[in-house]
C-alpha positions as a Markdown table, in Angstrom:
| # | Residue | x | y | z |
|---|---|---|---|---|
| 1 | Met | -3.2 | 1.6 | -10.4 |
| 2 | Gly | -3.4 | -2.2 | -11.0 |
| 3 | Arg | -1.3 | -5.1 | -10.0 |
| 4 | Leu | 2.4 | -4.8 | -9.4 |
| 5 | Asp | 3.2 | -7.1 | -12.2 |
| 6 | Glu | 1.4 | -4.8 | -14.6 |
| 7 | Leu | 3.6 | -1.8 | -13.6 |
| 8 | Asp | 5.6 | 0.0 | -16.3 |
| 9 | Leu | 9.1 | 0.1 | -14.8 |
| 10 | Thr | 10.3 | 2.5 | -17.5 |
| 11 | Leu | 8.4 | 5.4 | -16.1 |
| 12 | Ser | 10.3 | 8.0 | -14.1 |
| 13 | Leu | 9.9 | 11.5 | -12.6 |
| 14 | Ser | 12.3 | 14.4 | -12.6 |
| 15 | Lys | 13.6 | 15.5 | -9.2 |
| 16 | Lys | 11.5 | 18.7 | -9.5 |
| 17 | Glu | 8.3 | 16.8 | -10.3 |
| 18 | Glu | 9.0 | 14.3 | -7.5 |
| 19 | Ala | 9.4 | 17.2 | -5.0 |
| 20 | Glu | 6.2 | 18.9 | -6.2 |
| 21 | Arg | 4.2 | 15.7 | -6.0 |
| 22 | Leu | 5.6 | 14.9 | -2.6 |
| 23 | Lys | 4.6 | 18.3 | -1.3 |
| 24 | Val | 1.1 | 17.9 | -2.6 |
| 25 | Ala | 0.8 | 14.4 | -1.0 |
| 26 | Gln | 2.2 | 15.7 | 2.3 |
| 27 | Lys | -0.4 | 18.5 | 2.4 |
| 28 | Arg | -3.2 | 16.2 | 1.4 |
| 29 | Leu | -2.2 | 13.7 | 4.1 |
| 30 | Ala | -2.0 | 16.4 | 6.8 |
| 31 | Ala | -5.4 | 17.8 | 5.8 |
| 32 | Leu | -7.0 | 14.4 | 5.9 |
| 33 | Arg | -5.4 | 13.7 | 9.3 |
| 34 | Leu | -6.6 | 17.1 | 10.7 |
| 35 | Thr | -10.1 | 16.6 | 9.3 |
| 36 | Leu | -10.5 | 13.1 | 10.6 |
| 37 | Gly | -9.0 | 14.2 | 13.9 |
| 38 | Gly | -11.7 | 16.9 | 14.3 |
| 39 | Lys | -9.4 | 19.8 | 13.8 |
| 40 | Leu | -10.7 | 21.0 | 10.4 |
| 41 | Gly | -14.2 | 21.0 | 9.0 |
| 42 | Asn | -17.2 | 20.3 | 11.2 |
| 43 | Ser | -15.0 | 19.4 | 14.2 |
| 44 | Ala | -16.5 | 15.9 | 14.4 |
| 45 | Leu | -14.0 | 13.2 | 15.2 |
| 46 | Gly | -13.8 | 10.8 | 12.3 |
| 47 | Pro | -12.3 | 7.4 | 11.8 |
| 48 | Pro | -8.6 | 6.7 | 11.8 |
| 49 | Leu | -6.6 | 7.2 | 8.6 |
| 50 | Cys | -4.8 | 4.2 | 7.1 |
| 51 | Val | -2.3 | 4.5 | 4.2 |
| 52 | Leu | -1.0 | 1.3 | 2.6 |
| 53 | Phe | 2.2 | 0.8 | 0.7 |
| 54 | Glu | 2.8 | -2.2 | -1.5 |
| 55 | Gly | 6.0 | -3.0 | -3.3 |
| 56 | Trp | 8.9 | -5.3 | -3.9 |
| 57 | Asp | 11.6 | -5.8 | -1.3 |
| 58 | Ala | 14.1 | -3.0 | -1.3 |
| 59 | Ser | 11.9 | -0.9 | -3.5 |
| 60 | Gly | 12.1 | 2.2 | -1.4 |
| 61 | Lys | 8.9 | 1.9 | 0.5 |
| 62 | Gly | 10.5 | 2.8 | 3.9 |
| 63 | Gly | 12.1 | 6.0 | 2.5 |
| 64 | Ala | 8.8 | 7.0 | 0.8 |
| 65 | Ile | 6.9 | 6.6 | 4.0 |
| 66 | Asn | 9.5 | 8.6 | 6.0 |
| 67 | Arg | 9.3 | 11.4 | 3.5 |
| 68 | Leu | 5.5 | 11.4 | 3.4 |
| 69 | Val | 5.0 | 11.5 | 7.2 |
| 70 | Ala | 7.9 | 13.9 | 7.9 |
| 71 | Pro | 5.8 | 17.1 | 8.3 |
| 72 | Leu | 3.2 | 15.3 | 10.5 |
| 73 | Asp | 3.2 | 15.4 | 14.3 |
| 74 | Leu | 4.7 | 12.0 | 15.0 |
| 75 | Arg | 2.6 | 11.6 | 18.2 |
| 76 | His | -0.3 | 10.9 | 15.8 |
| 77 | Val | 1.6 | 8.6 | 13.4 |
| 78 | Arg | 2.1 | 4.8 | 13.6 |
| 79 | Val | 3.9 | 2.8 | 11.0 |
| 80 | Ala | 3.5 | -0.9 | 11.0 |
| 81 | Gln | 5.1 | -3.5 | 8.8 |
| 82 | Phe | 3.2 | -6.6 | 7.6 |
| 83 | Ser | 5.1 | -9.5 | 6.1 |
| 84 | Ala | 3.6 | -12.1 | 3.8 |
| 85 | Pro | 1.8 | -14.8 | 5.7 |
| 86 | Thr | 3.6 | -18.0 | 6.2 |
| 87 | Pro | 1.9 | -21.2 | 5.1 |
């Protein structure tokens, strides 16, 4: 995906498609977390996993993050907010 100003704001998902995509993303994130944590695959501890969200103010990033990490063990999740730098 490109820059935010190039985003087509007319696109939408049905509730069913949204739920299906969320479930796939949650499973993928959990698998990545377990693999990098040495619990899946070759059991070698890997680097930490960083997921970035970018969007306009009040665009639902917080809710999306909460839904994405909901099935994870919160002892292994840290959410940090970064504001635009001040001049």
